[in-house]
N, C-alpha and C positions, 0 to 999 in steps of 0.2 A: 531272434532274442537282443534285446538293449542291454547296452554297458552297466547300467546300474544291477540288473538282474542276474547277469551273467556275474556280476561280480559277487550277487548273492549265493549263485550256485558254486562258483571256485569256492565262497568260505565255508559253506557245508564241506567240501570234498576238505578243505582244510585239515578242519577236525574231527572228520568222520573218525578217522581211525582211532582216537579215543572216544568219542561219542559212543561208536558200536563194537568196543573191546569185548564184551561181554553176553553180545548177540549171536544169534543162529548165524550161520553162513552165509545165507540167503537173503538176509533182512536187511544188510547193508547195500548193496545193490539193485532189491527192492525199491527202498526208499529213496534212492538215489533218482531211479528212473522216473517215477512217480512223483516226484517234485521238479524237475527237468519238466515231465509232460505238464504239471500246472502250471509251472511259471509260464512257458510256451501259450500255453492258451490264454493266461492274461494278458500277455505283449500282443497276440492275435487279437482280442476284444479290445484292447487300447486303442489298436490301428484302427479299427472299424469305427470305432466312435470319433476318434481323427478325420475320417473321412467322411462322417455323415456332418460334425459339427467343425468345420475347418474355421469357423471368427472363434471359437472360444481357445485361446490361447493359454487363457488365464488358467484354466481347467488343468490343462498340459504341463504347465510348471507348476501348480501344485503337486500334480501327479510327481514330478521328479523329485521335488523336495520331500515328498512323503516316502518315496523308494530309497535316497539316500538314509531319511531318517530309521525309516528301517534297519537299514543296511547298517548306520552305525552302532544303534541301539542292538543288534543282532550280535555284532561282533564284540562290543562288550560285556555282553551276557556269558558268551561264549568265552571271553578270555578269563573271566572271574572263575568261572564252573573249573576249567582245563587248565588255565596258565596260558601264557601268550606261546610259547612252543612245546605241546604238548608231544607226547612220546607217540611213535605209533601212528602218526598222521600219514595223509595219501600223497599231502604234499611235498615236494624234496625237503627231504629234512635239514639237510646238512647248508642250503642256503639260507634258511632262515636267520642263521646266526653267524654272520661275518668271521665270529672269532674262532669258529672251528677250522677255518680254512687256513689258518695261519699253522693249525698243527702240522704243516705239509712245508714245513720251512721256508713261510711265505711266497709260494708257487704265485705268479698272477695269470691267473687263466680263465677261460669261459667256464660258470659254475653252473650251467645248465638249472637255472630256477625256473619252475611253470606256477601258474596260476591256477591249474585244477584240471579238471576232465572238462572237453569241449564239449563230446560226446559217448554213449557207448553204443557199440554195435551188437546185438543177441542174436541174430539171426541162426547161429551156429552154436546156439549153446547147449549143451550136453556132449559137443562134438568137439573136439581140439580144433580150433584154428593154430595148423603146423609153418606156415609161411605168408606174410603179408609183405608187399611190395609197394610203394607208390608210383604209379606212371612217371614217367620221364621229362623231367623240366616242368611238373605240376605238384601245384599246393593242394588240391582237393581229392584227385581223383584216385582213388586206392583199391587193389584187388588182395583179395582174402581167401585162401586156401584152407579145406576143412577137412575133417578125419570122415566125415561123412560122404565125401567123394565129388562136394560143389565147390566151384569160386564163384563168388559175387564180386560185384563190382560197384563200389559205393562212392557217395561225393558227399565228401568233410564239412564241405561249404557250404553247402543249398541251405534254403531254409526251411524248413529245416531239416538239416543229414537223411541223406535219404541211400536206399539198396537200389540200385539202377537197373541190374542185371545180375540174372544169376546162371552160368553154366554148369551143366551137371555131365560129368563124366561117366555115369554109368558105370564107376570103377571102384574101386578101393582107396583108400585115403590119401587124399592130396600130398605129396611131400617135398614139391618144390615146383613155384612159376617163375616166369619170367616175363618181360614187357619186350619187347623189339624198339629199336631206339626210335621210330617214330612214333611207337605207340598203338600203331596199326594190327600186331599181332600179339599171340601172347601162347606162352609154351605151358603144358601144364606134364607135371611127371606123379601117377599115383600106383600104387603097389598093394599086391595082396599075396605075402609070401614071397615065393621067386618069381611069379607071372607080374606085371604091371601093363600100364597105357599110357603111350604118349600121346599128349594133344596139340597140334597147331592151330590156336582157336583167330577167326576174324573177331577182332573186339565190336565192332561196330554193328555186325551181324548178329554173332554168335555160332554162325557159320564152323564149323569144322572143315580147314583147311588142309592138312593130314592126318593122320592116325595110324599108330602104330603100335600093334598088339608084342607084346616082349615073353618072351618064354614060355607061350603057352604050354608046353613040353614039361617045365620045370627041369630042365637041365642046370646042374650042377658047376659045370663050366661056365656057362652063361652068367649066371648069379642073378642077382635082383636090379630092376633098374631103381638106377639112384639119383643120377644126374643128367642134366641136359641143359645149355647154354647156348645161346644164341653168339657166333664171333661178333666181335664189339665194332669191325671195321666192313662188315659186308653181313648184313641180317636176312640174305638168301641162302646163308649158311650156318649149319648148326651141330654143335659134336651132342653124344648121348652114351650110356650106357650103362654097364656095372661092372662085372668082370672084363668085359669087354667092350673098348670104346667103338663107336661108328661115325662120321660124319654124315649128313645129309643135304644134298640139294633140296630146298625147299620147293622151288620152280618145279622140280620134277620130277622129285620123290626118291632121286637115285642114291643110294646108300655105300658108303666105302669103309672098309676096315680099317682101323688105323693104331690099333692098340692090343695085344692080350697082358693083360696085369697079372694074371693069373691069383688075383686075390681080388676081393672087392673095394671098389674105387667110391668112397663116399661124398666128396666135394670137389669142385674144382671151381676155378676163377681164372680170366682173363687177364691179361694188364691192359694200359687204356690204348695200346697202338695194335695189341691183336699177334703182337710177335711170338708173346710167351702165354704161356698156362700152366700154371700151378694146380699138382692134383693131391688130393689129400684120400690114405689108405685107411682100412681098417685095423690095419697093425702099428697104426701113428707113422705111415712115411710120408713126406712130402719131396712128391717128383716135380721136376721143371723140365719143362719141353718147350721146345722150339717150334714153332708152327709156319703157315702162309695164310694168307687171306681166303682161299679157297679150302682150306682143310685137306689138302691134299695128302696131308700125312703129318704125324707126329716125331719129331726128332729127340732122343733123351738126351739131356746135358746132365742132370746130376738125380739122385732122390739121399736126400736128409733122413734121419730116423730121429724124428723132434719126441715123441711119447712112446715109447715100447709100450705095446700092446693094450694101448688104448685109441680108440677110434676118433679119427676128427671127423668132428660135425660141420664143420663151417670153415672155409677158406675167403678171406677177403683180401684184396691187392690193391695196394698203391703205388702208383710209379712215381716215382721223381723223374723232374724234370729233364732230365737229360735222358732216359730210359736205361739207364742200366744199371740203377738202384732202385729197389720194390723195399717198398715196406709190406709184412704180410703177417695178419691177423690171421691166428689159427684158434678156431673154437672146439674142447671138447666140453663134456657135460662136467666136467670138473675144474676146470679151469681155462684162462685164457691166456695165450702168448703173442709178444709183439717180435718178428724177426726184421732184421734190413739184412737183405739178398744182393749182393754185388756182383755182376756180373762184369770181369774186366774189359776194357775197352778196346778196340781195334789198334794192331798194334800199326803207329805212324810208318813205321819201313817196309811194312807190307802191303803190296800192293793190293792183295786182297781183303775185301772187307771181312770174312766169315774166321779171320784168324784167329782172332778173338775168343773163337768157339772151343779153341784145341785146349784153353787153361779154366780148369773148375771156379765156377762161382763159391764166391764165399757167405759164408751164411754167419750172423749172428744173434744170438738172444738178448733184445733190451729189456725186456720186462715180461714177468710172469704175474699173472694175479690166479687167487682162488675164487670159484665160483660156491663153494660149500660153505653152509650158515651154520657162521662161528663168533666168537663174540669178538676178535681181532678181527675179521676182515671186514663181515655185515653185522654194525651196530643195529642195535631196535628190530631185529628183523621176528616177523610174528611168528608166535610158537606154536599157534595153531595152523600154520600152513603146512601140508603134508609132500612131500619131496615124490615128484615123478620118474620114471624108470624106461617109458617105452621111447617118448619122442625127444629129438635134441635140441640142444639149445642152440641159439643161432646169434653172433655176435658179428656189430659193422661199425666200420670208421662214422664218424660223425662227419657229414659232407663240408662243413665250413672250413674245420681243421683242415681239409686237404687243399685248404686253394694257396696259404701262403705256405711258402717252402721253407720257412724258419718255424714258424710258431708250432707248439705241441701238440702233438695229435693227439684225439679225442676219441674214445669208443663208447657205447651203448652196447648193453649184454641184458639180457633175461636170465632169470636165476633160479633154481630150485626152490628159494623160500619163498617166491612170490612177490620179488622185489627186483625193480627195475634198478641195473647198475650203471654208474658211469665212469670211466676213467679216464688218466691222463697219461702220457709218456715219462711226465714227470713226476710222477707220485705213485708208491708203491700200494697205496689200496683205494678205495672209492673215493671218485670225489664228491658223488652226490648218490642218490639214492631215492628212489620211487615206490611208496608202498600205497597200492587200492586194489591190487590180484588179490586174491584165495585162492589160488594153485599155482603150480611154479608157472613161471612165464618163460613162453619157449622162443619167441620173437621180439624185438623193440627194432624199429627203426623210423625215419627223419622223414619228410619230404624236402628237396631240395633246397630252400632257405631257411630248414628248419623253423620255421614259425608253426609246426604240428610234429608230435611223435605221435606213432600207433605202437601201442604193444598187446599182444595176447597169450592167453593163458590156454592149458588141457584143459577147461572147460570150456570153452568156446566164447568168452568174455573179449571184446576187444574196446579196448579203451583209447580213445585219441584225446590226447595232453595239450593241452593250448600254452605257448609264451607268451613270456612279456607282458604280463599284466600285473599290474601294481594294487597290492589291497590296501596296502599303509598308505 
């Protein structure tokens, strides 16, 4: 779709919160899908005419002028009807008025403004999309894991955006998926009660390289299958489990028991060099363990009680450059917490490189943000959105905020109220809000260069948001 019509669609997205405020829940999404289809058909028709009559450049010029005139007139009509910055818009609200940024003590940071929706994927409609992940180093390819037990591989920048493959796990809801470093493999975790299924897929062919059926006997000592992750430095090794953690050699299929936690482990994440792994459990504990590149063992360093009696639904770890300091983002369904974990460095007077492990790491809470809908934390939240209780909310660091050592950390998260929230380590409140979902937003994730943001909700709608397009 050419730039002018992309801007028309983005303009609609910017005002749709006000325009459809009193309409039925499904009408807004169906309107946008139909309008996008009509605009795409018109664009393809104009391309066909250009190929048939390449000499009629004046007609093409007239068309561009007509499109721009339509855009300007539509913008003027919408602004007269709803105001320049209406409440409840699907575009980022706080970036529309720079004066609102001044509320945060003149903090200079990324405002995460968006032009609108680039595409809506709805192949999993009426089944929650519980996990989404862009392929590593890819701007376009994305995997969507659904509660219907399938995983779809999509291309966001194809013309038009398309679903390339669908993997059917023939099991329960997908609760976790992860790409390997080279994007050749993908692991998915599905669960039904205490039983579950772990699959290692070959992405190119859709073949199952490894499949493990978990806890068929529903033994409560094993618990449900909640986590699985490639080792960051060795993609032939992975860790998986529930109450018990195991490692697997993917080439041979050999498995080794690593840990009996005696309670449900709900999330884990490796640091960048793979030496440490952080594990979150159902009682709000954060465990820090040391391991090696072959995942032969887990050595417990310390367990921190972060949020008593609250399940940690997701962990995101960012290593500081010296590899002895970590930024750890903890997600629950009610709040986000940002911690700094410091591991004391090696003693220069000791010849043993592991002497620093005898000293406990130090943890410090830097920020805590609420994800619950209230006037102080989430302004202009839609009152019609219902909160979800079954699926977990996941938050993560924005990738570009991790590049520079001294820059503030930025975080993107879903919420129970249907908003996509952006936080900064320098602010106590959201620095930006996106509204466009009708149900609770479960996952929000950027591609590596932050040109696209993907968000999913418990109704199965996945919205791809495009950045850095100006309408003014």
